[in-house]
N, C-alpha and C positions, 0 to 999 in steps of 0.2 A: 503326727499324724493325727486329725479330729476323730472324735469318733457323735455324729449327730443323729440324735436318735438310732442309733443301730445303724447306721452307713457313712463310712468310713468321705472325711472330708481332708481331701493332700493340704497341707500349707502354703505350698507355691502358689495350689488356686482362692485360695483365701487374697492373697497378696495383688495377683493378679486382677481378683474381681475389683480390690481398691482401687488401682491404675484405672480400671477402666470407667468405676463411676466414681473415677476424681476425686476419692478421698484418703490417699493412699499421706494425702501432707499431711493433713488436718488429722492425721492419728501420727505422727511422725512428729508433729507438732506436740503433740500431747505428753507424746512419749520423752521428748528433752524440758518442756515441763515439770515432769514428775523428774527426774533428772538433778532437776534446779533446785525444787523439791528442795528433796532427800538430803542432796550436795553444801545448801546452807544452814536447813535447820544439825547436817553435822555440824557444821561448823558452829555452828550453837549452841552445839550439850543440849539436844533436843529433844528426843524421847518419847517413847505412845508407852504404855504399859500393858499387862495383858489383863490387868481390871480395865482399862480406859476402854480398852477393844470388844471384854464382852460386857458390860454397859451397854454401847453403841449397838454392841449386835442384838443385847435384849429390845433397845429402844426399836431398833426394824424390828424384829418380829417381830412387837407386841404392836406395831402400825400395819403388819402386812397377814395381824391376823394368825402367822406359823406362831398355832399356839402349842405344840406337838414336840420335840425331834425328831419323830417321824415326817410330819408336815413340814421341818426346818431341809431334812433331807431330798423328800420329793420336789421341793424350791431349787433347792441347792442343780439336780442332776434336769431337772430343765435351764440352770441357765450355763448346766458347761462347767460349773465349778464345783471343785475340792472344798471341803471348810477353810485347808488351809489357806486358796484362796485366795477364800470370802472376805476369811480371816486379813490379806493379807494390802487385799484392798479399803477396809476396812481403816488399820491403822495408818493406810498411803492416807487416807478423805480428815483425818486424824490428824497427821501431821502438817499437813500442811495447812489446818487451820491455827495448830497450835502454830509453825513461821508464822500465821500472818499476821496473827493477835501479838507477838511479841517485834516485828515490827514494825504495826501504827497502829497497837492503839494509843499508842502517849501522841499521834498523829490526828485523831477524831474530832477533840475539841476545836482546834484548831483551821483541819479544814473548814468544817460543818459552820464555824461564823463566815469563813471567808469566801463561802460560799450556797451562803447560807437560802439565797433563794431559789435558787436552781431545786431545794427539798421542800418548798410550796408544790401544796398540791391542788390539783379541780374535779372534780366532781363531773364528769361531763360525754355530753350528749352529740349523740353525731348519726347526720342522714347523709347516704352519697344515694345520686340518680344521675342516669345516663346526661340526658340531656340537660341544654343550658335554661330552656325559656322551662319546664318543671321548675326545676331548683328553685329562679326568680318568682316563680307562682306560689312554690309554697313558704319561700320567702312572706311574700306580701301578706298570704294568708293566718300566718302562725302570727305577725306581725301586727295582723288585726282583729289578732283573736277568732279569728271563722274557724278558725281550727285549733288543736296544740302541736304544739312539740312532738309526741310521744306520738298522738292519733296518727301525722303527718310518717312518721319513722315505721310505725309500725303498716301501714300500708304499703310503702316508697321504695323502706330500705329494700338498695342492692344486694347485703350484706343477711343474710338469710340469722344469723345465730344476734344481729341486734338488733333486726326487721323483729324476732322474739323478743325482747326483748328492749321494745317502743324506741330503742338509741342510743341506747347504753350503751356506751364506751367504755365504763366504769376511772376510780380513785386513781389518776394520772400524775402525778410527779414533773414540775416545769421540765427539767435535762432531759423527759422520754418522748416531750414534742420537738417538732421540728422549730427552730429558735422562729420564727417567719411566722409560722400558726402561734406558737407560743404568743409570743409580743400580742396580739391579734387576742385571744382568750386570754391572759390574762389582764391585758386591755379592757377587757369587754364588763358588766354590768352579768350578776346572777339573772334568769331568767329571758338575758335579751335574746337573739341568734343572732348569729354573726354568717355570714358568708353571699350568697355563692362564691366560693370558693372552687378553682380547679385542681384537676386529681388528675393522678392516673389514668384511671376509667370510665372518669361523670364530672359530677359540680359536688363539694357537697355545703348544707348545714354545720352545724354549730351552735350549742344551745351550752351556758353551765349554768347546776342546777348552783354548784356553792362552790369556794375556796375553802381551804384548811389551811392557817399559818406552819410552817415549818417549827418541828420542835424533834429535840433529840434524843428520840421515840428509841425502843433500840433494835426495830427494825432500821432505823436511818439509820446507826449505828452498823450492821452489821451488812447496809448498802455501802457504807465509804466503807466501812473495812474490805468489803472484794472491787470495791472501786479501787482502792489507794492498791493493795495485793496483784489485780488484773494489771495494773500498768507499767507496776514495775517487774512480774512475769516478762510481760508485751517488751519492755527496755531490756530485758536479762535476752531473751529467744534476740531480740537482733542484732546484739551484739556480737556473741557466742553462732551465730547465721556465719556473719559478715563477717567476722573479721579476720577470718584466711580466704574471704572471697577474693 
């Protein structure tokens, strides 16, 4: 029996809801993933100390501004967690991190060298409109300096978030773009307009502000580590699920 703000919720009702919302399979996959991590970590003799859990909990409380024990207990109650369950969750996350580092830290440099182009970045602006004639007209206006990409995006972009940011899409890795778009973006010159290109709900223009050549920064190291670890988990899960099929 679960207690949600004083209201009893039956576990069977939770499972039924997850089924109807098509979320049960994903949850089961997460549970199997956690079991895989625990099994592999145990085989490698990896453990998490109480000091490591406490340090991670303290960092979490600092980030969430849970400045007192009372504030922490209120937050735990809101999350329907006991202190022991919270610490168990922290332990699982730290164990996964240790396992990933143990298994794949030695492979990061070689992987980066082999896939260096994937980690080039671009500061990219994007503008999407519904109709092809408008997209073509904006392309000409920007190309002829009758307006700027930023002004056009602020006025016409269908995406409100991006419109308020004058078309700014973000700083993106090459691998995060679809191959055809990546080829066009990284083959262009900064401050030139790309497009119009057909999109799912209209036509798009792009503009590169600048390129950032790949470096093995701490952020890139973490991304590679996570990628290698997830690929391993997916292979192991696929084998586990289908071995007795």
